[in-house]
C-alpha positions in Angstrom: 4.6 -50.8 -59.0 1.2 -49.0 -58.9 0.8 -50.1 -55.3 4.3 -48.8 -54.4 3.6 -45.4 -56.0 0.3 -45.1 -54.2 1.9 -45.8 -50.9 4.7 -43.3 -51.5 2.0 -40.7 -52.5 0.0 -41.3 -49.3 3.2 -41.0 -47.2 4.0 -37.7 -48.9 0.5 -36.3 -48.2 0.7 -37.5 -44.6 4.1 -35.9 -44.0 3.0 -32.7 -45.6 -0.1 -32.6 -43.4 2.1 -33.2 -40.3 4.5 -30.4 -41.3 1.6 -28.0 -41.9 0.1 -28.9 -38.5 3.4 -28.4 -36.8 3.8 -25.0 -38.4 0.3 -24.0 -37.3 1.0 -25.1 -33.7 4.3 -23.1 -33.7 2.5 -20.1 -35.0 0.0 -20.4 -32.1 2.7 -20.3 -29.4 2.4 -17.3 -27.1 4.9 -14.5 -27.8 7.9 -14.3 -25.5 7.8 -11.9 -22.7 9.2 -8.5 -23.8 12.7 -7.8 -22.7 13.6 -5.1 -20.2 13.8 -1.6 -21.7 17.2 -0.8 -20.1 15.8 2.5 -19.0 15.9 3.8 -15.4 12.8 3.5 -13.2 12.2 6.7 -11.2 10.3 6.2 -7.9 8.9 9.4 -6.3 9.0 8.8 -2.6 8.1 10.5 0.7 10.2 8.8 3.3 8.2 6.4 5.5 8.8 3.0 7.2 5.7 1.9 5.3 7.9 2.0 2.2 10.5 -0.2 3.9 10.1 -2.9 1.2 11.2 -0.3 -1.4 14.3 0.6 0.6 15.2 -3.0 1.3 14.9 -3.9 -2.4 17.1 -1.0 -3.3 19.7 -1.5 -0.5 19.9 -5.3 -0.9 20.4 -5.1 -4.6 17.1 -6.8 -5.5 16.5 -4.4 -8.4 20.0 -4.8 -9.8 19.7 -8.6 -9.5 16.8 -8.3 -12.0 18.6 -6.0 -14.4 16.8 -2.8 -13.3 18.2 0.6 -12.6 16.1 2.3 -10.0 16.4 5.8 -8.7 14.5 6.9 -5.6 13.7 10.7 -5.6 12.5 12.3 -2.5 9.4 14.5 -2.9 6.1 15.2 -1.2 4.2 15.4 -4.5 4.9 11.9 -5.8 1.4 11.3 -7.2 1.6 14.5 -9.3 5.0 13.6 -10.5 3.8 10.2 -11.7 0.6 11.7 -13.3 2.8 14.2 -15.1 5.4 11.6 -16.3 8.3 13.0 -14.3 8.4 9.8 -12.2 7.3 6.2 -13.0 6.2 4.8 -9.7 5.0 6.1 -6.3 4.0 4.4 -3.1 1.0 6.2 -1.7 -2.2 6.0 0.4 -4.7 4.5 -2.1 -7.3 7.2 -1.6 -4.8 9.7 -2.9 -4.5 7.7 -6.1 -8.2 6.7 -6.5 -9.1 10.3 -6.9 -6.9 11.1 -9.9 -7.8 7.7 -11.5 -11.5 8.6 -11.2 -10.8 11.9 -12.8 -9.2 10.2 -15.8 -5.6 11.1 -15.0 -2.6 9.1 -16.1 -2.0 6.8 -13.1 -3.0 3.2 -12.1 -2.6 0.8 -9.2 -0.2 -2.1 -9.8 0.3 -3.6 -6.4 -0.3 -3.4 -2.7 2.3 -2.2 -0.3 0.9 -3.5 3.0 -2.1 -4.8 4.9 -3.4 -3.8 7.3 -3.5 0.0 7.8 -1.7 0.5 11.2 -3.4 3.9 12.0 -5.2 3.9 15.3 -6.6 6.4 17.8 -4.1 7.7 20.3 -5.0 9.8 23.4 -3.6 10.8 26.7 -3.3 7.8 29.1 -6.0 9.4 31.4 -8.5 10.2 28.6 -12.0 9.2 29.7 -13.1 7.5 26.5 -15.0 4.3 27.3 -17.2 3.9 24.2 -16.9 5.3 20.7 -19.9 7.5 21.4 -17.6 9.5 23.8 -15.7 10.8 20.8 -18.7 13.0 19.8 -17.6 16.5 18.9 -14.0 15.9 20.1 -11.1 17.6 18.3 -9.1 14.7 16.8 -6.1 15.1 14.5 -5.7 13.2 11.3 -3.9 13.6 8.0 -7.0 14.6 5.9 -10.6 13.9 5.2 -9.5 11.5 2.5 -7.0 9.6 4.7 -8.0 5.9 4.7 -8.0 5.6 8.5 -10.0 8.8 8.9 -12.6 7.6 6.4 -12.9 4.2 8.1 -13.1 5.5 11.6 -15.6 8.3 10.7 -17.8 5.9 8.7 -17.9 3.5 11.7 -18.8 6.3 14.1 -21.5 7.6 11.8 -23.0 4.3 10.8 -22.7 2.4 14.1 -22.9 5.2 16.8 -24.6 8.1 15.0 -21.8 10.4 16.0 -18.7 12.2 14.6 -15.7 14.1 15.7 -14.1 17.4 14.6 -11.1 16.7 12.4 -8.0 18.8 12.9 -5.8 18.3 9.9 -2.2 17.7 11.1 0.8 15.5 10.0 1.8 12.8 12.6 4.7 14.7 14.1 2.6 17.9 14.5 -0.3 15.8 15.9 2.0 14.4 18.7 3.2 18.0 19.5 -0.5 19.1 19.6 -1.3 16.2 22.0 1.7 17.2 24.2 0.4 20.8 24.3 -3.2 19.7 25.1 -4.5 21.4 21.9 -6.4 18.3 20.7 -8.1 15.4 22.5 -6.8 12.5 20.4 -5.0 11.8 17.2 -5.3 9.2 14.4 -1.6 8.1 14.0 0.1 5.5 11.9 3.2 3.6 12.7 6.0 4.3 13.7 4.4 7.4 15.3 2.1 5.2 17.3 5.1 3.4 18.7 6.8 6.8 19.3 3.8 8.1 21.3 3.6 4.9 23.4 7.3 5.2 24.3 6.7 8.7 25.8 6.7 8.8 29.6 5.5 11.4 32.1 7.6 12.8 35.0 6.8 9.7 37.1 7.9 7.4 34.3 4.4 6.3 33.4 3.1 6.0 29.8 1.8 9.4 28.6 -0.4 7.9 25.8 -2.6 5.0 25.1 -4.3 3.5 22.0 -8.0 2.7 22.1 -10.8 1.2 20.0 -8.1 -0.5 17.9 -8.8 -4.2 18.4 -6.0 -4.6 21.0 -7.2 -2.5 23.9 -10.0 -2.5 26.5 -11.4 1.0 27.0 -14.5 0.1 28.9 -12.8 -2.3 31.3 -15.0 -5.3 30.6 -12.1 -7.6 30.1 -12.4 -7.9 26.4 -10.6 -6.0 23.6 -12.8 -3.5 21.9 -13.3 -4.0 18.1 -11.1 -2.0 15.8 -13.2 1.0 14.6 -11.3 0.8 11.3 -12.5 -2.7 10.8 -10.5 -6.0 10.4 -7.3 -5.8 8.3 -8.1 -2.6 6.2 -5.7 -2.3 3.3 -3.1 0.4 3.5 -0.8 1.9 0.8 -0.5 0.8 -2.8 2.2 0.8 -5.5 1.0 3.1 -8.3 2.5 3.8 -11.7 2.2 6.0 -14.7 -0.2 4.2 -17.2 2.1 4.9 -20.1 5.0 3.4 -18.2 3.1 0.2 -17.5 1.8 -0.1 -21.1 5.2 0.5 -22.8 7.5 -1.0 -20.2 5.5 -3.8 -18.8 8.5 -6.1 -18.3 10.2 -3.4 -16.2 7.1 -2.9 -14.1 6.7 -6.6 -13.5 10.4 -7.1 -12.6 10.0 -4.1 -10.1 7.0 -5.8 -8.4 8.9 -9.1 -8.3 11.8 -7.4 -6.5 9.4 -5.8 -4.0 7.8 -9.3 -3.4 11.3 -10.7 -2.5 11.9 -7.7 -0.2 8.6 -8.4 1.5 9.7 -11.9 2.3 13.0 -10.8 3.7 11.3 -8.3 6.0 8.6 -10.6 7.1 11.1 -13.3 8.0 12.5 -11.0 10.7 11.2 -7.4 10.7 13.5 -6.4 13.6 16.7 -7.9 12.2 19.5 -5.3 12.7 20.1 -4.9 9.0 16.4 -4.3 8.3 16.2 -1.7 11.1 19.4 -0.1 9.9 17.9 0.3 6.4 14.8 1.9 7.9 16.9 4.3 9.9 18.8 5.3 6.8 15.7 6.6 5.2 13.5 7.7 8.1 14.4 9.9 11.1 12.6 8.1 13.8 13.8 6.6 17.2 15.3 3.2 16.6 13.2 1.6 19.4 10.0 3.0 17.7 11.0 1.3 14.5 11.7 -2.0 16.3 8.3 -1.8 18.1 6.4 -0.9 14.9 8.0 -3.0 12.2 6.3 -6.3 13.1 2.9 -4.6 12.5 3.7 -3.8 8.9 2.2 -6.6 6.9 4.0 -6.2 3.6 2.4 -7.9 0.5 2.1 -7.2 -3.2 -1.4 -8.7 -3.4 -4.2 -6.1 -3.8 -7.2 -6.1 -1.5 -9.2 -5.1 -4.5 -12.7 -5.2 -3.1 -11.7 -3.2 0.0 -9.9 -0.6 -2.2 -13.1 -0.3 -4.3 -14.8 0.3 -0.9 -12.6 3.3 -0.4 -13.7 4.6 -3.7 -17.3 4.3 -2.6 -16.5 6.4 0.5 -14.9 9.1 -1.7 -18.1 9.1 -3.8 -20.2 9.5 -0.6 -18.2 12.5 0.6 -18.3 14.1 -2.9 -14.5 13.9 -3.6 -15.2 11.9 -6.8 -18.3 11.4 -8.9 -18.0 7.7 -9.6 -16.3 4.5 -8.4 -13.9 3.3 -11.2 -14.2 -0.3 -10.0 -11.7 -2.6 -11.6 -10.5 0.3 -13.7 -8.5 1.3 -10.6 -6.1 -1.5 -11.3 -3.6 -2.1 -14.2 -4.9 -4.8 -16.5 -1.3 -5.9 -17.1 -1.2 -7.1 -13.5 -4.4 -9.1 -13.4 -3.6 -12.6 -12.2 -0.3 -11.2 -10.6 -1.3 -8.8 -8.0 -5.1 -8.9 -8.3 
């Protein structure tokens, strides 16, 4: 009888230990992902084919599919709207976001829009530029001193050729008009404006413009394409969000990026599919053929080129726009392992 009682006691102790262990293991399980907030996501947007993945996600119902309500608001001051909390997300040139981040403002980078930057130098077809040194002192249009392409091209000219050009600050449409009028010698244009310029013909039906020093042209006639002054595959626009939005509505932000990722795959499968071009034309007033010619160059991806983006921050420090490079603090920690 004593042996039976001892065995029963040992079994009880063993069962209790198993129960306690199981309870401890259950307590250690990671918490479930937070649910969607059910609130609207406001995207502040300035129309661009570079934001085509946003439009495709919206028009194809990829946000709705994930339980998101998204509103796209047209504005030219999207970064300020996100910093101020009037909007949640903005697609923007990274240098325009790095600056407010470095100054401690309420915005962070959550994903890439596209790689590479498609901005290249465009000049009249008969322009005499044979080497980058020929650009010395030339009046060349560009968006701003902090535009990614302007930074990259100027840095290459200064560091590799000990030269520089005179920047004339113009938007792409105005830059093409200035080229037409002979008021500038060249322009740094992005797609689809590059495609638009290359479609232009003179009275004899010959191309009016050419691209050069872009990795796909031969300015000096040696039979080899000249290196791209902007470097290989420089990153372009980023997806940026209000920091409070990311912190308090993380599931919403992640579902949004997931929808953009699906839109990227749809576009990359056939960037000139009629439905994709139709969506671009719905949002951007550009010649359809220019969209068809430029869409294949838009390398959509959500994955951040983090080291190169930090390189842009270094350039902004060198030109005195910001005091310090925020480094990894540029990027939302909630997206580490997802987009960076």
